BATORZA-794265 format. One record per residue: x, y, z of N, C-alpha, C in turn. Coordinates in pm, 1 decimal. Layout:
[site [X,Y,Z],[X,Y,Z],[X,Y,Z]]
...
This chain:
[site [1338.3,1979.4,2351.1],[1343.8,1845.5,2300.9],[1326.4,1848.5,2148.8]]
[site [1408.7,1771.7,2081.0],[1403.5,1763.7,1935.3],[1325.9,1639.3,1896.2]]
[site [1225.9,1659.5,1810.5],[1148.4,1547.5,1758.7],[1203.6,1511.6,1622.1]]
[site [1245.7,1389.2,1609.3],[1297.8,1344.2,1479.6],[1183.6,1289.5,1396.0]]
[site [1188.9,1322.2,1268.3],[1087.1,1274.7,1176.7],[1155.0,1206.8,1059.7]]
[site [1087.5,1109.7,1005.5],[1137.0,1045.6,885.0],[1021.5,1033.5,787.6]]
[site [1053.8,1020.2,662.5],[951.9,1005.4,559.0],[937.7,856.8,528.4]]
[site [815.7,811.2,522.3],[787.5,671.2,491.4],[679.2,666.2,384.7]]
[site [653.6,548.0,334.5],[548.2,529.1,235.8],[432.5,452.6,298.2]]
[site [313.2,494.3,262.8],[191.9,427.2,309.7],[113.9,380.3,186.9]]
[site [62.0,261.2,193.6],[-17.0,203.5,85.9],[-163.0,241.3,106.9]]
[site [-227.8,280.7,-0.6],[-368.8,317.4,4.9],[-436.8,263.7,-120.1]]
[site [-564.8,233.7,-110.8],[-641.3,183.7,-225.0],[-756.8,278.9,-252.2]]
[site [-773.2,316.3,-377.5],[-887.7,397.2,-419.5],[-1003.5,301.1,-444.6]]
[site [-1101.3,293.9,-354.7],[-1208.0,194.3,-369.0],[-1297.5,217.3,-490.6]]
[site [-1305.0,338.6,-538.5],[-1387.7,367.3,-656.3],[-1320.5,314.7,-783.0]]
[site [-1189.6,327.5,-791.2],[-1116.1,283.4,-909.8],[-1093.8,132.3,-912.3]]
[site [-1089.8,69.5,-796.3],[-1054.4,-72.1,-786.4],[-1161.8,-161.8,-847.4]]
[site [-1117.4,-259.9,-927.3],[-1207.1,-359.8,-985.2],[-1178.2,-499.8,-932.9]]
[site [-1104.4,-510.9,-823.7],[-1079.5,-637.0,-753.0],[-1004.6,-740.6,-837.1]]
[site [-903.7,-697.4,-910.2],[-821.0,-793.5,-982.7],[-736.5,-877.8,-887.0]]
[site [-691.4,-819.0,-775.4],[-616.8,-893.4,-674.6],[-467.5,-903.6,-696.2]]
[site [-415.1,-837.7,-799.1],[-270.6,-843.9,-823.8],[-191.3,-790.0,-704.5]]
[site [-243.1,-686.8,-641.2],[-172.5,-625.9,-528.6],[-152.0,-726.7,-415.5]]
[site [-251.9,-808.6,-389.2],[-240.2,-909.0,-283.0],[-145.2,-1021.5,-322.4]]
[site [-137.3,-1051.6,-450.3],[-42.2,-1152.9,-497.3],[101.0,-1102.5,-484.2]]
[site [121.5,-975.7,-516.6],[255.7,-917.8,-512.6],[298.6,-886.0,-370.2]]
[site [207.4,-841.0,-288.1],[241.2,-793.5,-153.9],[147.0,-853.6,-47.2]]
[site [148.5,-984.9,-32.2],[56.6,-1048.0,63.9],[85.9,-1010.2,209.4]]
[site [205.9,-960.5,235.6],[240.2,-918.0,371.6],[160.1,-795.8,416.1]]
[site [112.7,-716.9,320.3],[43.3,-591.4,353.7],[-97.0,-580.6,297.0]]
[site [-132.6,-667.1,202.0],[-264.2,-657.4,137.0],[-337.9,-790.2,152.0]]
[site [-456.9,-782.6,206.1],[-545.3,-899.3,208.9],[-668.1,-865.4,125.4]]
[site [-743.2,-966.9,90.1],[-862.6,-946.3,9.0],[-986.2,-978.8,90.9]]
[site [-1090.9,-898.7,71.5],[-1216.9,-928.1,139.6],[-1289.9,-1039.7,64.7]]
[site [-1409.2,-1072.6,107.5],[-1481.5,-1185.1,48.4],[-1520.5,-1164.0,-97.9]]
[site [-1517.0,-1041.6,-146.2],[-1547.1,-1011.0,-286.1],[-1421.2,-989.2,-369.2]]
[site [-1304.9,-1001.2,-306.8],[-1178.3,-986.2,-378.5],[-1120.0,-846.5,-378.0]]
[site [-1178.3,-756.3,-300.7],[-1127.0,-619.9,-292.0],[-1017.9,-611.6,-185.1]]
[site [-914.8,-533.2,-211.4],[-801.5,-526.5,-118.7],[-833.0,-451.4,10.5]]
[site [-769.5,-498.4,116.9],[-777.5,-434.3,247.6],[-634.8,-404.0,290.8]]
[site [-608.4,-277.6,321.3],[-477.0,-236.5,372.5],[-500.1,-160.4,502.5]]
[site [-401.5,-164.1,591.9],[-421.8,-101.1,722.9],[-373.7,43.7,730.7]]
[site [-303.9,92.5,630.0],[-264.2,233.1,627.2],[-140.0,267.5,706.2]]
[site [-74.8,168.8,765.0],[49.7,196.4,836.6],[164.3,205.8,737.3]]
[site [272.8,272.7,774.5],[387.4,283.0,682.7],[440.8,145.8,642.5]]
[site [483.3,136.6,518.1],[537.6,12.3,463.1],[679.5,-6.0,515.3]]
[site [710.9,-125.9,561.7],[846.1,-156.1,608.2],[945.9,-137.3,494.3]]
[site [1065.7,-95.1,528.5],[1169.0,-65.3,429.1],[1196.3,-183.8,336.7]]
[site [1192.4,-304.6,388.9],[1221.2,-421.7,306.8],[1107.3,-457.0,210.8]]
[site [991.9,-392.3,224.6],[878.2,-419.3,136.5],[846.9,-304.6,40.0]]
[site [924.3,-197.4,46.2],[896.2,-80.2,-37.6],[900.6,-114.4,-185.8]]
[site [999.2,-191.0,-229.5],[1008.9,-225.2,-371.7],[885.5,-303.2,-417.6]]
[site [837.5,-394.6,-334.6],[717.2,-470.6,-370.0],[593.0,-382.2,-368.8]]
[site [587.4,-287.8,-277.5],[474.1,-194.8,-273.5],[470.6,-108.8,-399.4]]
[site [585.4,-63.2,-442.7],[593.2,15.2,-566.5],[548.7,-69.4,-685.2]]
[site [592.9,-194.5,-688.5],[553.1,-285.2,-796.7],[402.0,-309.9,-794.3]]
[site [344.3,-328.8,-674.6],[199.8,-350.8,-664.1],[122.9,-231.6,-720.3]]
[site [169.4,-111.3,-691.7],[105.3,7.8,-745.5],[120.6,18.9,-896.0]]
[site [238.6,-14.1,-945.4],[265.5,-2.8,-1089.3],[189.5,-106.6,-1170.7]]
[site [166.7,-223.8,-1113.2],[101.9,-331.1,-1188.3],[-49.9,-337.5,-1171.4]]
[site [-104.9,-247.2,-1092.0],[-250.4,-243.8,-1077.1],[-313.0,-196.8,-1208.8]]
[site [-398.0,-279.1,-1270.7],[-456.1,-240.5,-1399.9],[-542.8,-115.3,-1393.4]]
[site [-601.4,-86.7,-1279.2],[-688.7,30.3,-1265.2],[-619.9,146.3,-1194.3]]
[site [-491.3,129.9,-1161.3],[-413.9,233.1,-1089.2],[-484.2,272.5,-958.9]]
[site [-543.1,173.6,-892.7],[-615.4,197.9,-768.3],[-526.5,185.4,-645.1]]
[site [-408.4,124.9,-661.3],[-315.1,111.4,-549.3],[-222.6,231.8,-551.8]]
[site [-225.3,307.0,-443.8],[-149.7,431.7,-437.9],[-47.7,426.3,-324.4]]
[site [64.6,491.6,-345.2],[165.9,506.5,-241.3],[174.1,654.3,-205.4]]
[site [164.3,681.9,-77.0],[170.5,819.5,-30.1],[290.3,835.1,63.4]]
[site [355.4,948.2,54.2],[461.1,979.2,149.3],[396.8,1032.0,277.1]]
[site [442.6,980.4,390.3],[393.6,1026.4,519.8],[511.2,1055.5,609.4]]
[site [492.4,1148.2,700.7],[594.8,1181.4,798.5],[567.1,1101.9,925.7]]
[site [669.7,1035.1,973.0],[655.9,950.9,1092.8],[746.9,1006.6,1200.2]]
[site [692.1,1032.0,1318.2],[771.7,1079.7,1432.0],[839.7,960.7,1498.5]]
[site [963.1,984.5,1542.2],[1033.0,878.9,1617.3],[1054.5,923.4,1757.0]]
């Protein structure tokens, strides 16, 4: 049996670097929510293809560079 794999992007937040500006949640509310103190919460699942551009923008516009995008391998 052949297992097919694809590469996807996963959103991650560096909690030490984050200063809770909240730009990531404004740019990508579909994937980022804020806790009661304004810090982002992400679930770590791969970003849908239609949201990749916004995820990249959220990472690029984070003033503390705390929003990270990682490549992950996903089995189908």
